C-alpha positions in Angstrom: 0.0 0.0 0.0 2.9 2.4 0.7 4.1 1.9 -2.9 0.6 2.8 -4.2 0.6 6.0 -2.2 4.1 6.8 -3.4 3.1 6.2 -7.0 0.0 8.3 -6.7 1.9 11.2 -5.1 4.5 11.2 -7.8 1.8 11.1 -10.5 -0.2 13.8 -8.6 2.6 16.3 -8.4 3.1 16.3 -12.2 -0.4 17.5 -13.0 -2.8 20.1 -11.6 -4.6 18.6 -8.7 -8.0 20.0 -9.4 -7.9 18.5 -12.9 -6.9 15.1 -11.5 -9.7 15.4 -8.9 -12.2 16.1 -11.7 -11.0 13.3 -13.9 -10.6 10.6 -11.2 -13.8 11.6 -9.5 -15.8 11.4 -12.7 -14.3 8.1 -13.7 -14.8 6.7 -10.2 -18.5 7.8 -10.2 -19.0 6.4 -13.7 -17.5 3.1 -12.8 -19.6 2.9 -9.7 -22.7 3.7 -11.7 -21.8 0.9 -14.1 -22.6 -1.5 -11.2 -26.3 -0.7 -11.9 -26.1 -2.4 -15.3 -23.2 -4.8 -15.1 -23.9 -8.0 -13.1 -21.3 -10.5 -14.4 -18.5 -11.6 -12.1 -15.9 -10.6 -14.7 -17.5 -7.2 -15.2 -17.7 -6.5 -11.5 -14.1 -7.5 -11.1 -12.9 -5.1 -13.8 -15.0 -2.3 -12.3 -13.5 -3.1 -8.8 -10.0 -2.7 -10.2 -10.8 0.5 -11.9 -12.6 1.9 -8.8 -9.6 1.0 -6.6 -7.1 2.6 -8.9 -9.0 5.9 -9.6 -10.4 6.0 -6.1 -6.9 6.0 -4.6 -5.9 8.7 -7.1 -9.0 10.7 -6.4 -8.9 10.6 -2.6 -5.2 11.2 -2.3 -5.5 14.4 -4.4 -8.8 15.4 -2.8 -7.2 15.3 0.7 -4.1 17.1 -0.4 -6.0 19.7 -2.4 -8.4 20.7 0.4 -5.8 20.7 3.1 -3.5 23.1 1.1 -6.4 25.5 0.3 -6.8 26.8 3.8 -4.6 29.0 5.9 -2.7 27.3 8.8 -4.8 28.4 11.7 -8.2 27.6 10.2 -6.7 24.4 8.9 -5.8 23.3 12.5 -9.3 24.2 13.8 -10.8 22.4 10.8 -8.8 19.3 11.5 -10.1 19.2 15.1 -13.7 19.7 13.8 -13.3 17.0 11.2 -11.9 14.6 13.7 -14.9 15.2 16.0 -17.4 15.0 13.2 -15.8 11.8 11.9 -16.4 10.2 15.2 -20.1 11.1 15.0 -20.0 9.7 11.4 -18.8 6.4 12.7 -21.7 6.3 15.0 -24.5 7.6 12.8 -23.1 6.5 9.4 -24.0 2.8 9.8 -27.6 3.7 10.4 -27.8 5.6 7.2 -25.8 3.1 5.2 -27.7 0.1 6.5 -31.0 1.8 5.5 -29.7 2.4 2.0 -28.9 -1.3 1.8 -32.2 -2.4 3.2 -34.4 0.0 1.3 -33.0 -0.9 -2.1 -32.0 -4.5 -1.6 -34.6 -5.9 -3.8 -33.5 -3.7 -6.7 -29.7 -4.3 -6.8 -28.8 -1.9 -3.9 -29.1 1.1 -6.2 -29.3 3.5 -3.1 -25.8 2.7 -2.1 -24.5 2.9 -5.6 -26.1 6.3 -6.2 -25.0 7.6 -2.8 -21.4 6.8 -3.3 -21.2 7.9 -6.9 -23.2 11.1 -7.1 -23.1 13.2 -3.9 -19.9 11.7 -2.5 -17.8 11.5 -5.6 -19.1 13.4 -8.7 -20.5 16.6 -7.1 -17.4 17.5 -5.1 -15.2 16.7 -8.1 -17.2 18.8 -10.5 -17.3 21.7 -8.0 -13.5 21.6 -7.5 -12.9 21.2 -11.2 -15.0 24.2 -12.0 -14.3 26.6 -9.1 -11.1 25.3 -7.5 -7.8 27.2 -7.6 -4.7 25.9 -9.4 -2.1 24.5 -7.0 0.5 23.0 -9.2 3.9 24.6 -8.5 2.4 27.1 -6.1 3.8 27.8 -2.7 1.6 26.9 0.2 1.6 30.4 1.6 0.3 31.8 -1.7 -2.6 29.4 -2.2 -3.7 29.3 1.4 -4.4 33.0 1.8 
């Protein structure tokens, strides 16, 4: 796994992060949406490999992009808030996720697929791709002001 993160970081530093987020987030969402129509074992296996590859690229760049976009003091406060909210998410998240599974179980679990692909992957990627600032080659003090 360490080699995967090293490879993604080397790849990510050669291109503009917001463009990588847009590309990887769109491909990730599209691959996840393919699960609605692809039901063969081989197809699901290929989709899983694609999702893992672009998902790693997308999340790595998403975390780096957002953390570099904020000044140091708000970033520290934000880290504390995110840590606290993440703990609430681990408590409340399974209730939401389990309901998405149960409510749509008879129809191929489309609730989970749509949840992961649209509001969690595609929407943030499109917003950053359209409105995000360029970070490639910029100094942290310049982009986080």
